[in-house]
C-alpha positions as CSV (number, residue, x, y, z in Angstrom):
1,M,-16.7,22.6,14.6
2,T,-13.1,22.0,13.9
3,S,-11.4,19.6,16.3
4,Y,-8.0,20.4,18.2
5,F,-6.4,17.5,16.1
6,E,-7.4,19.1,12.9
7,E,-6.3,22.6,13.9
8,V,-2.9,21.6,15.2
9,L,-2.1,19.6,11.9
10,A,-3.6,22.4,9.7
11,S,-1.2,24.9,11.3
12,E,1.7,23.1,9.9
13,D,0.6,24.2,6.4
14,L,1.9,27.6,7.5
15,R,5.3,26.2,8.5
16,F,5.7,24.6,5.0
17,Q,4.5,27.9,3.3
18,A,6.9,29.9,5.4
19,A,9.6,27.6,4.5
20,L,9.0,28.0,0.8
21,A,8.9,31.8,1.1
22,K,12.1,31.9,3.2
23,A,13.7,29.7,0.4
24,N,12.4,31.7,-2.6
25,A,13.9,35.0,-0.8
26,L,17.4,33.7,-1.0
27,Y,19.6,35.4,-3.5
28,H,21.2,32.6,-4.9
29,Q,19.0,30.4,-6.7
30,G,21.2,27.2,-6.5
31,T,20.7,27.3,-2.7
32,R,17.0,27.5,-2.5
33,G,16.2,24.0,-3.0
34,A,18.6,22.8,-0.4
35,H,17.1,25.1,2.1
36,F,13.6,24.2,1.5
37,E,14.7,20.6,1.9
38,D,16.3,21.3,5.1
39,E,13.1,23.1,6.5
40,V,11.0,20.3,5.2
41,R,13.1,17.6,6.9
42,A,12.9,19.5,10.2
43,I,9.1,19.7,10.0
44,I,8.7,16.0,9.0
45,R,10.9,15.1,12.1
46,N,8.1,16.6,14.3
47,F,5.6,14.3,12.6
48,L,7.5,11.0,13.5
49,P,7.4,8.5,16.2
50,A,10.3,8.8,18.5
51,T,11.8,5.5,17.4
52,Y,12.4,6.9,13.7
53,V,14.6,9.5,12.2
54,C,14.5,11.6,9.0
55,Q,17.4,12.5,6.9
56,D,18.7,12.8,3.3
57,V,20.7,9.9,2.2
58,L,22.4,8.0,-0.7
59,L,20.6,4.9,-1.8
60,A,23.4,2.4,-1.4
61,P,24.6,1.0,-4.7
62,A,22.6,-1.7,-6.2
63,A,23.6,-2.3,-9.7
64,D,23.0,1.0,-11.4
65,A,20.2,2.0,-8.9
66,T,22.6,4.7,-7.0
67,K,20.4,7.6,-6.2
68,Q,20.7,10.6,-3.7
69,L,17.2,10.9,-1.7
70,D,15.9,14.1,-0.4
71,L,14.1,12.4,2.5
72,V,14.3,9.1,4.1
73,V,12.5,7.9,7.1
74,H,14.2,4.8,8.9
75,S,14.4,3.4,12.3
76,R,16.9,4.5,14.9
77,L,18.0,1.0,15.2
78,V,20.0,1.1,11.9
79,P,23.4,-0.4,12.4
80,P,26.2,2.1,12.7
81,V,27.8,0.7,9.7
82,F,25.1,2.5,7.5
83,E,25.4,5.8,9.2
84,Q,27.9,7.3,6.7
85,G,25.0,8.7,4.6
86,Q,24.2,5.6,2.7
87,L,21.3,3.2,3.1
88,P,20.3,0.1,1.4
89,I,16.6,-0.1,0.3
90,E,15.8,-2.8,2.9
91,L,16.5,-0.4,5.7
92,I,14.3,2.5,4.3
93,T,11.0,2.8,5.7
94,I,9.7,5.6,3.8
95,A,11.4,7.7,0.8
96,G,10.4,11.0,-0.3
97,E,11.3,13.7,-3.0
98,I,11.0,17.4,-2.0
99,K,10.5,20.3,-4.6
100,T,10.3,23.9,-4.2
101,R,8.3,24.0,-7.4
102,L,7.1,20.7,-8.9
103,R,7.2,20.8,-12.6
104,D,8.5,17.6,-14.1
105,K,6.8,14.2,-13.7
106,K,9.6,12.3,-15.4
107,E,12.2,13.2,-12.8
108,I,9.9,11.8,-9.9
109,R,9.2,8.7,-12.0
110,L,12.9,8.1,-12.4
111,T,13.3,8.1,-8.6
112,A,10.5,5.8,-8.2
113,T,12.1,3.4,-10.8
114,K,15.4,3.5,-9.1
115,L,13.8,2.6,-5.7
116,A,11.9,-0.3,-7.4
117,D,15.0,-1.4,-9.1
118,A,17.0,-1.4,-6.0
119,A,14.1,-3.3,-4.1
120,V,14.3,-6.1,-6.6
121,R,17.9,-6.6,-6.1
122,S,17.7,-6.7,-2.3
123,P,16.3,-8.8,0.6
124,R,13.4,-6.3,1.0
125,R,10.0,-7.9,1.2
126,E,7.6,-4.8,1.8
127,A,6.2,-2.4,-0.5
128,I,8.0,1.0,-0.6
129,P,6.0,4.1,0.8
130,F,7.2,7.0,-1.6
131,F,6.0,10.5,-1.4
132,I,6.4,13.8,-3.1
133,L,6.1,17.1,-1.2
134,A,5.9,20.2,-3.3
135,G,6.1,23.9,-2.0
136,S,4.2,24.9,-5.4
137,L,3.2,23.5,-8.7
138,K,4.1,24.7,-12.2
139,K,2.9,28.1,-12.8
140,D,0.5,27.5,-15.8
141,L,-1.7,24.7,-14.1
142,Q,-5.4,25.2,-14.3
143,D,-6.4,21.9,-12.7
144,H,-4.2,21.1,-9.6
145,A,-6.2,18.1,-8.6
146,R,-5.9,16.4,-11.9
147,W,-2.3,17.2,-12.4
148,L,-1.4,15.9,-9.0
149,A,-3.5,12.7,-9.4
150,E,-1.9,12.0,-12.8
151,L,1.5,12.4,-11.2
152,V,0.7,9.7,-8.5
153,A,-0.6,7.4,-11.1
154,F,2.1,8.0,-13.4
155,V,4.6,7.3,-10.4
156,T,2.8,4.1,-9.6
157,S,2.8,2.9,-13.1
158,A,6.6,3.3,-13.4
159,S,7.5,0.7,-10.9
160,P,6.4,-2.9,-12.0
161,P,9.4,-4.6,-10.6
162,W,8.3,-3.7,-7.1
163,P,5.0,-2.2,-5.6
164,L,5.0,1.3,-4.3
165,W,2.7,3.1,-2.2
166,S,2.5,6.6,-3.5
167,A,1.3,10.1,-2.3
168,A,1.8,13.5,-3.1
169,F,1.4,16.7,-1.1
170,S,1.2,20.3,-2.5
171,F,1.3,23.3,-0.2
172,D,0.8,25.8,-3.3
173,Q,-1.2,28.6,-2.0
174,R,-3.4,28.7,-5.1
175,S,-4.8,25.3,-4.3
176,P,-3.2,23.2,-1.4
177,I,-4.1,19.6,-2.0
178,S,-3.1,16.1,-1.2
179,A,-3.1,13.0,-3.5
180,L,-3.0,9.4,-2.5
181,R,-2.8,6.2,-4.2
182,V,-5.5,4.0,-2.6
183,T,-6.3,0.3,-2.9
184,V,-7.6,-2.3,-0.5
185,S,-4.1,-2.6,1.0
186,S,-2.6,0.9,0.9
187,P,-1.5,2.5,4.4
188,I,-4.6,4.6,4.2
189,R,-7.7,3.1,2.4
190,A,-10.7,5.2,1.0
191,V,-14.2,3.6,1.5
192,T,-17.2,5.1,-0.2
193,T,-20.6,5.4,1.7
194,A,-21.8,2.4,-0.2
195,G,-18.9,0.3,1.5
196,D,-16.8,0.2,-1.8
197,V,-13.0,0.1,-1.3
198,L,-11.6,2.5,-4.0
199,E,-8.7,1.7,-6.4
200,G,-7.0,4.6,-7.8
201,V,-5.9,7.9,-6.7
202,V,-8.0,10.2,-4.4
203,T,-7.3,14.0,-4.2
204,I,-8.3,15.8,-1.1
205,P,-8.6,19.6,-1.0
206,T,-7.4,21.5,1.9
207,E,-11.1,22.6,2.7
208,Q,-11.6,18.9,3.6
209,L,-8.4,18.0,5.3
210,S,-5.1,19.9,5.1
211,P,-2.2,18.6,3.4
212,S,-0.1,18.7,6.4
213,A,-2.9,16.5,8.3
214,V,-3.0,14.0,5.6
215,C,0.8,13.8,5.2
216,Y,1.0,13.3,9.1
217,L,-1.6,10.5,8.8
218,W,-0.1,8.9,5.7
219,I,3.5,8.7,7.2
220,W,2.4,7.1,10.4
221,A,0.0,4.6,8.4
222,A,2.9,3.9,6.2
223,I,5.3,3.2,9.1
224,Y,2.9,1.0,10.8
225,T,2.1,-1.0,7.6
226,A,5.7,-1.3,6.3
227,D,7.5,-2.2,9.4
228,T,7.0,-5.7,11.1
229,V,7.5,-4.2,14.6
230,H,5.0,-1.5,15.1
231,G,4.8,-0.5,18.7
232,M,2.6,2.4,17.9
233,D,-1.0,3.2,19.2
234,F,-3.4,4.4,16.7
235,R,-6.3,4.9,18.7
236,F,-6.2,8.7,18.8
237,M,-5.7,9.2,15.3
238,R,-8.4,6.5,14.3
239,D,-11.0,8.2,16.5
240,A,-10.1,11.7,15.0
241,L,-10.4,10.4,11.7
242,R,-13.8,8.6,12.5
243,H,-14.9,12.1,14.0
244,L,-13.9,13.8,10.7
245,C,-15.4,11.6,8.3
246,T,-18.8,11.3,10.0
247,K,-19.4,14.9,11.1
248,E,-20.1,15.7,7.4
249,E,-20.8,12.0,6.4
250,G,-17.4,11.6,4.9
251,L,-14.9,13.6,3.0
252,E,-15.5,15.1,-0.4
253,V,-12.7,14.1,-2.7
254,L,-12.2,13.7,-6.4
255,F,-11.3,10.1,-7.7
256,R,-9.3,8.9,-10.5
257,P,-9.9,5.1,-11.2
258,D,-7.1,3.1,-12.2
259,G,-6.4,3.1,-15.9
260,D,-8.9,5.8,-16.4
261,I,-7.8,9.1,-18.0
262,G,-11.2,10.7,-18.2
263,E,-13.1,13.0,-15.9
264,M,-12.1,13.2,-12.1
265,L,-15.0,11.7,-10.2
266,P,-16.5,13.3,-7.1
267,R,-16.8,10.9,-4.2
268,R,-17.7,11.0,-0.6
269,V,-15.4,8.7,1.4
270,S,-14.3,7.6,4.9
271,L,-10.6,7.0,5.4
272,L,-9.2,3.9,7.3
273,L,-6.1,3.3,9.0
274,P,-4.3,0.1,9.4
275,E,-5.7,-0.7,12.8
276,D,-9.2,-0.3,11.6
277,E,-11.1,-3.6,11.5
278,A,-11.6,-3.4,7.8
279,A,-8.2,-2.4,7.1
280,R,-6.7,-5.6,8.5
281,T,-8.0,-7.3,5.3
282,I,-5.6,-7.4,2.8
283,Y,-2.1,-8.7,2.2
284,A,-1.3,-5.6,0.1
285,P,-2.0,-6.3,-3.6
286,V,-0.5,-3.2,-4.9
287,E,-0.3,-4.9,-8.4
288,K,-3.2,-6.7,-10.0
289,P,-2.3,-10.0,-11.4
290,V,-2.0,-10.4,-15.1
291,L,-4.1,-13.6,-16.1
292,D,-4.2,-15.6,-18.9
293,S,-7.4,-15.1,-20.9
294,S,-8.5,-18.6,-20.2
295,E,-8.0,-18.0,-16.4
296,C,-10.4,-15.0,-16.2
297,I,-12.7,-15.6,-13.3
298,P,-15.6,-13.4,-12.1
299,A,-14.4,-11.3,-9.1
300,V,-17.7,-10.7,-7.5
301,E,-18.5,-13.0,-4.5
302,D,-21.9,-14.4,-4.0
303,L,-23.7,-11.8,-2.0
304,R,-25.7,-14.4,0.0
305,E,-22.2,-15.5,1.5
306,T,-21.6,-12.0,3.1
307,K,-24.6,-12.3,5.5
308,R,-22.9,-14.9,7.4
309,V,-21.5,-13.9,10.8
310,H,-18.4,-15.1,12.6
311,G,-18.3,-18.8,13.6
312,G,-19.4,-22.0,11.8
313,R,-17.9,-21.4,8.3
314,K,-15.6,-24.2,7.4
315,V,-12.6,-23.0,5.3
316,V,-9.2,-24.3,4.0
317,L,-6.5,-23.0,6.2
318,I,-3.3,-22.6,4.2
319,T,-0.2,-21.7,6.3
320,L,2.7,-19.9,4.6
321,G,6.3,-19.7,6.0
322,S,8.7,-17.0,4.9
323,W,9.1,-16.2,1.4
324,V,11.7,-18.1,-0.7
325,D,12.7,-17.0,-4.0
326,E,12.5,-20.1,-6.2
327,P,11.2,-19.7,-9.7
328,D,9.0,-22.6,-10.9
329,S,6.8,-23.5,-13.9
330,W,4.0,-26.0,-14.6
331,D,1.3,-26.9,-17.1
332,E,-2.4,-26.6,-15.8
333,S,-3.9,-26.5,-19.2
334,A,-5.6,-29.8,-18.5
335,W,-8.0,-27.9,-16.0
336,G,-8.4,-24.9,-18.2
337,G,-5.4,-22.9,-17.1
338,S,-2.1,-21.9,-18.7
339,A,0.4,-24.4,-20.2
340,T,3.2,-22.1,-19.3
341,A,2.0,-20.9,-15.7
342,T,5.0,-19.7,-13.5
343,R,5.7,-18.3,-10.1
344,R,8.8,-16.6,-8.9
345,G,8.8,-18.2,-5.4
346,Y,6.6,-19.4,-2.4
347,G,5.7,-18.3,1.0
348,Y,4.6,-14.9,2.5
349,Y,6.1,-11.5,2.7
350,S,4.5,-8.2,3.9
351,G,3.3,-6.2,0.8
352,M,3.2,-9.1,-1.5
353,T,1.5,-8.8,-4.9
354,Q,-1.9,-10.5,-5.8
355,E,-0.1,-12.6,-8.3
356,D,2.6,-13.8,-5.7
357,L,-0.2,-14.6,-3.1
358,L,-2.3,-16.6,-5.4
359,N,0.5,-18.7,-6.7
360,A,2.0,-19.3,-3.3
361,C,-1.1,-20.5,-1.6
362,R,-2.8,-22.3,-4.4
363,L,-0.1,-24.8,-5.2
364,F,1.5,-27.4,-4.7
365,W,-0.1,-29.3,-1.7
366,R,-0.1,-33.0,-0.6
367,F,-3.9,-33.6,-0.2
368,N,-6.7,-35.5,-1.8
369,P,-9.3,-33.1,-3.1
370,K,-11.7,-36.2,-3.8
371,S,-11.8,-36.6,0.1
372,T,-15.0,-35.6,1.8
373,T,-12.6,-33.4,4.0
374,W,-12.6,-30.9,1.3
375,S,-16.2,-31.0,-0.1
376,G,-18.6,-28.1,0.3
377,I,-15.8,-25.6,1.1
378,D,-15.9,-22.5,-0.9
379,Y,-13.0,-20.4,0.7
380,A,-9.6,-20.6,1.7
381,V,-7.7,-18.3,4.3
382,V,-3.9,-17.6,4.0
383,A,-2.1,-17.5,7.3
384,H,1.3,-16.4,8.4
385,D,2.6,-16.1,11.9
386,G,-0.7,-17.2,13.5
387,R,-3.0,-14.6,11.8
388,T,-5.0,-14.7,8.5
389,R,-3.6,-12.3,6.0
390,A,-6.1,-12.8,3.0
391,A,-9.1,-15.0,1.9
392,V,-9.4,-16.7,-1.4
393,R,-12.4,-17.9,-3.3
394,L,-12.1,-21.7,-4.4
395,D,-13.0,-22.0,-8.1
396,G,-12.2,-25.7,-8.4
397,F,-9.3,-28.3,-7.5
398,I,-6.5,-28.9,-10.0
399,G,-4.0,-31.8,-10.3
400,P,-2.1,-34.0,-9.6
401,F,1.1,-32.5,-10.1
402,W,3.8,-34.9,-9.1
403,G,1.4,-36.4,-6.7
404,R,0.3,-33.0,-5.1
405,H,-2.8,-30.8,-6.0
406,G,-3.8,-27.3,-5.9
407,F,-6.8,-25.1,-6.8
408,R,-7.8,-22.2,-9.0
409,G,-9.5,-18.9,-7.4
410,H,-9.3,-15.2,-6.7
411,V,-8.7,-13.1,-3.8
412,V,-11.7,-12.0,-1.7
413,T,-12.4,-8.2,-1.8
414,D,-15.7,-8.0,-0.4
415,P,-15.6,-6.0,2.7
416,A,-18.0,-8.2,4.8
417,L,-16.2,-11.4,3.9
418,V,-12.9,-9.7,4.5
419,R,-14.1,-8.6,7.9
420,E,-15.2,-12.1,8.6
421,L,-12.2,-14.0,7.5
422,V,-9.0,-11.7,7.5
423,G,-7.0,-10.6,10.5
424,R,-8.2,-13.7,12.7
425,E,-5.8,-15.4,15.1
426,V,-5.5,-19.2,13.9
427,P,-3.6,-22.1,15.4
428,R,0.1,-22.7,14.4
429,R,-0.4,-26.1,12.7
430,Q,2.3,-28.3,11.3
431,N,0.4,-29.3,8.3
432,P,0.4,-26.4,5.9
433,I,-3.0,-27.2,4.4
434,T,-6.0,-28.3,6.6
435,T,-9.5,-27.0,7.4
436,I,-10.8,-25.0,10.1
437,E,-13.9,-23.3,11.2
438,L,-14.1,-19.6,11.5
């Protein structure tokens, strides 16, 4: 039986399709796109929390990254000085492209690249939620799901300078569909019945969940994940999603794994929102680290460890302050690492990459790894602002470097360990590296 929640959101599909039909009926082709954009922004405004607005803006100049954006979601608290149709990237919560007919992947990729380039030159610390909304897709398409998944993957691969959370929503009457880039840290996560968190792109047909419903959920989740001050209540949506994903034992989706250009894989998944327990896991590793071959470490945790319940596990507590851009380099070849290891800064920021997180938390600390204080400890937790943000498996101490030490390791992704160690409140200690029992 379809819930009221699903029925209300699915009815928005008709509004998007009516807006497209009205735009296509216009005599002057040059005005069709602008009319459709106006209609879409009006619909999206109804999706937003009251404290946010939606409009088209010019991305404020940042080197050569000037760009007119079809749709931007930002807080109502934006200073008046920025109300003249321009916004810097650090004040943009969500960016979007609107197309009456989506044909060209390269044009979308160019927008993503300009957003990433602007973020690199700005004080922004969070990943950029970026979505594409299409009234219809190119006429000659035979496989809408594959094409949309390839578009989302193509957009993500275009932004190495800065992480993007990407999504696409097509209201093409031939095959309405949604495509989401999902990871352990994306605004919406996709988890299989076996408990695996998918890394790649999932496409959701309208028979499972309408594009309007997915778009609505994704926008709220992106706002909640990207902005530091939330003030939003997810309980209703969380309960609705749980009902949706359990009544048929999950959603039937097609999955395109990262780096895979082969067949789309059928999967049955549940969707997680940021307030779900398992969704508090992760620090947002949109990019996987590029490791030296000598640094390759197995990423599978000991399954015996995942059975431990809360309480009694001794871990290293590493407290990070706010992010500081300060490039550094060092030689850890004596411990099997790279002779030219580098990092671009230290501290914590929301949406930080896996490489930034590891290099910020594992070096350089004033402690004695030979002391009994540190013996028998397998994991470290990374805390910021009184809450653990990620967990790291320790694979050996290294140093000294100028009288300081560090460790080698990898970020924990095992769901049971993440639930145990991440999202926990911890004391705000003056010593940035110490031990604690969780």
